[in-house]
N, C-alpha and C positions, 0 to 999 in steps of 0.2 A: 506329817513324821518323815526328820531326815533321817540320814541311813541307820541302816539296821544288821547282818549278819547276813549272811548265805555261803552256801556250796558251792561252793566255783563250777563251771559249766564243765569246763573239762572230769570235774572229779564224776558231778553227775552220770556222761556217756559213756565214757571209759568203768568205769562198775557195774552199771549194767546189766553186761551178757553174770553176772557171778549173780547180781540178786534175781537173774529171771523166775529163777523157780522157785520165789521165795514173796510172791507180790506184798502180802503181811506185812513184807517190814518197808518196802517204798513207797504201799499206803501210807502208815502214819510220817514216815518222812516228810512225800509229800504236803497230807493235810499242817503240818508242824512251819512243814518253812511256807506255804497259802495263808495260813492263819499270820504270818507275818509282814507278807503284802496288803493284806487289809487291814493288817492291825487299830486303822484308827474306827471302822466301823465297827471293829465288834467289840475296840472298850476305848469310847469320847474323853478323849484327857480328863476329865474329873467328875465320872461315875468315882461309886461310893464305894471302889474299892473290891471290888466282887468280882474272881475269874470266872471265868469256865472250863473246859475241856485241861488235867495236868498233861501236858505233852512229850516232861519226862523227868522223871526222877534221879536223881545224883547219891549214890551212894561212899560218901567217903567212909571208904569197911572198917576199917583198921590208921588208926598211927599211928604201929608199928609203918620201920624202913632201915633197909638195911645199904641205903645210900643220902650222905649227907653234902647233897647237891647243892652247888650254892645258890643260884636262880631261886632257891627253891624257899617258899616261904615261912614252913614246914619246921625244921630239918636244916635248912642251909644256912649261913653264915651266921643271917641274924636272926631265923627262924623262933613262931612263937611258942614249939616244941620241945626246944636245947634245956641239961638241965630237967624237964617233970621225968617223976618215976615210970618205966616202961612197964611192972610190973599192972602200976594202977588202972595203967591204960587199956590190956588186955582185958581187969574186970570189970574194971565200965561197958568196953564194948559191948554189940546188941547185940543177942543168942542167933543163932539164924536158925531157928524156930520163929522168932520174934518179924523176921524179916520174910520167912512164906510165906505169915498170917496176914502179913499188911499187905504182899501181891497179889493174896487172894485177895482181900478188904477192897482193891483200888476196880481190879476187873468184874464183882458184885456189882460196882454203883459205877459198869461203865466205861471206866478207867483202861485204856489198852497202850499206857507213855512206852517209850525206850526207856529205858534203862543202863544207868553210865555208873559204872564202877571204876573205883579211885582212890587212893591215901591218905599218905603211906605208903605204904607197897600191897596192892587189895592180896595178891598171890599169898601172901606173908601169916591170910586170915582164914582159918581154917575149916570154914564156912558155905566159898565164893565158889565151888564149882557145883557143891548144891542151889546159890540162886541164878545160878546159871542155867544150870540146865529145867528148875522150876521156870525160869519165867521163857525159860524157850514156848515147851509148854503149853503156859498163858498164852504163847501170843504174845511175847513183848520184848520188841527187839531189846541186844543187851549188845552196849559193845561194855568195854574199858583201857583203862592205861595201865599200862603195866610196865617196870624195868628188864623186863626179862626171867625175873627173877618163878624159879620151878616151871616155864610152861614149859621147857621140854618135858621133864615128866606128867604134867596132861594135855599133851598135845590132842590124843588119842579123846580125847571126854571134851576138848572145846567144841573140836573140830564134829564130834556125832549130837551135841546139840541142838541146832552148830551154833556159836558165838557169832553172832552178827560183825563185830567190829574189834577186831584188836590192833592196841594201838600201844610200837613201844618208844619208847624213849632212846630215840637214838644221837646225841649229841657230838659224835666226831666218826669221822671215818675209820681208826687206825686206832688201836684200844690205846695208845699213851694217851691221843687228844680226846677220849670218849674220858678214859676212866681218872684226868684232871676235873675234865665239869661236872664229874656223877662219881665222885674221890666214891668208894665201897669202903665200909664200916671192917677195920679189919687189914685194910690191903686187899677184899680181894676185887676180882677181876669179876666186876659185869661184863664189859664185854665181850666175854667169851660164852656169857651164859646168855647173851642177846643172840649169838651167832648159832651157836646150840636149837636154842628154843626157835625164830626163826624155818634152821633145814628141820625140826621136826613135824610144824604147823605145816609145811607144806609138802612133808612127805604123807600125813595126815593125809591131806586134804586130797593127795590124787589115789589112795588106796583108798577115801571111799567116794569117790568121782567128787566131789565134794567141793565147791568154789566158795566159799565161806567157812572160816571168817577170814574177810577183807584185813589187808594186815595193813597197816601203813607206819611207818617211819614217824615219829613225832621231835623232831628237835626243835631244842628250846637256844635262840638264838642268844652267842653271848660271849664276853671275849674273847675267851677260848677258840672260840672252835666258826665264828669271821665267816677270816677267810677263807672258809672249807665247805664252805656250800654247795659246789659245784663238788670236792673230792665226795662228801656226806651221798648225794646225785646218785653219782659213778659208781662205789663204791657198796654200794644197797638200791641199786636200779632190777638187778635181776631175784633179788631175797624178798619185795616188798609192793606191794599195788598200788600202793599210793606215799604219797610224800605233805608231812606239814611240818608249815615254821613256823614257829611263832618269837615273832619278835620280844616278848617277854614282856610279863604282869609284875612292873612293882610301881615305886612311890618315892620321890624325895621327902627329906625332913620336915621342913616347913608341907607341905600339901596332906599329913600324915597329923598337923596337927590340928593344924584348920577346918581336916577331919572332924579329929577328937571334937574345937567344941562346935561343930557344925551338927555334929549324930546327939553332944549330950543337949544342944537347943529343940531338937526335938523329939528323942527320947527319953532324960532323965538321968542318962550313966557316961564315963567315959569306956570308948574302943578301944580293946587292946591288940584285937586280931592286927590292921594296919599296921602297927611297929616291926610285924616279923618282914611284913616285904620293904620297908627302906634299906634302899641300898644302889650303890653305886657302876651298876651296871650298865652307861653304857660304852660305843662301842666310839673308838679315837679316830674309823675312813670313815665316817658317809657313805665318799664315790663307790671304794672299794665295798661295803655291805650294795649297798647298793649294784653294783656289777652283780654280784654276785648271785642278786635274787633275780635280775635279768635274763642271766646266764641259764639258771637250769627249768625259767620257766621256755628260756629258750628249745631245751635240751627234753622238753618235757612234750612240745609240741606235735608228734609225729604220732601216727592212732597208737604204734606198737610202743609209745616207752610211757614208762607211770607217768599219770601229773601229782601237779606241785599245785597245793593249793598254801593262800600266805594270809596269816590270822595274826591282826586284825592285818585286815590288803591295803596296806600305806605305801606308796611304791614314790620315786625318787629319792633322791639325794637330801630336796631341802627336808620334805615333808617327815621322813626318817632321822636328820637331823633333830628338826623342832618333838616329833612323834615320845626323842627320848628328854629334849632337854627342856620341853615348856610344856609343864603336866596339867595346864589350864587347855590343852590343842584339845576337842576332843571330833576333828576331820569330821562333821555333820553328826554323829550321834549325841543324839537330843535326847535319847530319851532309853528305860530300859523294857527293854519287854519279855527280862527272862521272870520277870517276878510276876507271868500274868503268865507263866507256862512249867513253869520248873518248879520243884524243890528241892535239897539241899540236904541231905542227910547227916547229920558228924556223926563221927564212931557212937558216940554214949548214948547217943539216938536224936539228942538236939534238935530238929531243925527247924530250916532257916531261908526263909526268900532270897536267902543277899549269898551270891555264887563265891567269890573268894574272900570273902570282908562279915564272915557268920556268925557277930557280935553278940545280934540281935536275932532271940529266938521264941521263937511263937509256942512253941512245948517240946515232948519229947513219947517217939511214938512206942513205947516198952509199955506209957496208959495212957497212949488214946493214937487213931489210925490216921492215917495220913488225907485221907479222905476228910474227918473229924477239921482236921484241922488248917484246912485249903483256904477254906473259904472262914475262917473264926477274927475275931475284928480284930488281934492283935497281928494277924497278917494283912488284914481293911487296912488296918493304917494304918501297916506301909508302907504298902500302893496310896494310897492317900498324900500321905507326903511328899513321895517323889515325885506324885501327880503332881496335888498343889504347890510345893515349894524348891520341883526340880532337882536334878544329879545334887548327892555330894562331892564332899572333895576327892577322894579317893572311887567313885566309881571312872575316870578317863581313863585311868587304867583297868577293868576290873574283866578277865572274861567273861559272864553273864550281860554285859554293858558289851562289849563288842566284839570277842571271840561267842559269843555262848550262836 
């Protein structure tokens, strides 16, 4: 097997002290990573599509969002949710009681996965805190990707649960740069929400003598901010525990078209989700981008400095240029592991094996449990297709392949 995603060693070592009192968290993270290392032993390339333990459950818990970030495939410049009815989105959401039922069902069947909440903006779903509380009681390590909305007001519950990891989207060192990349609906100042939320969570951690949640700055590299990565690091190094820089997931029109043809051949219908991720998000100075990446890594080397991880871990001016301009390049990522370890649940309850391009649906958790759908024939068919026919065109720029 080729390359697979991994957590940077510096992140692991520097985070251990905050996880020392919570072995139920790091033991599950280690088991998931260990299965990646031994993947071919557990899953021979042409087996029947059946998977073993569920290692991660991703809940895209709501479609609602108060930002219109340019690099977002949902509400961004060409997002697949643009123009749709917000009231209908809300009406289709899974009730919180159903989420709690399926979490209990996972545990009854021997699955104790990591839980990942995102959206939309997950803090706009009214049951998010209840899901976090219940998951913690069930010993399911829970992380959230948020733009900072409501985190200041919810800080006490997030700390006391405890939430394992709070990833906060930070795309600029100043309000001007951040809000340009991530404009708020109605002109809201999202940068101010982030500052308030980070301060509140840190205060509550100190008041409760808690190391959790870990706080991660989550930066999507874009035209607006690629010259400011070092400034982001310096502006937030005393406010967060680690930094994650994403090279961004996006595709070009040529590969979106090719994916439609390939997907139709495999599964009999035309996908629509990839078109939300079509964009022109390349930077215009790859030497400077590489310099910024090298510099933030250099500044993170000391033991007291918060660690940095780049996702996907692609370094060097030439490799970065290839990543953004040649969507056929796989950089050694030749097999999708996430479809054997995790599930993606959409806000309406649809369950998909595909992390970002979730047109393929295996069922709905409103009337089935995750455990019932995990090794259903539809799920196994998807796994068998990727094992036999290889990756699809959009897979080369997908979090499920290169970031999970």
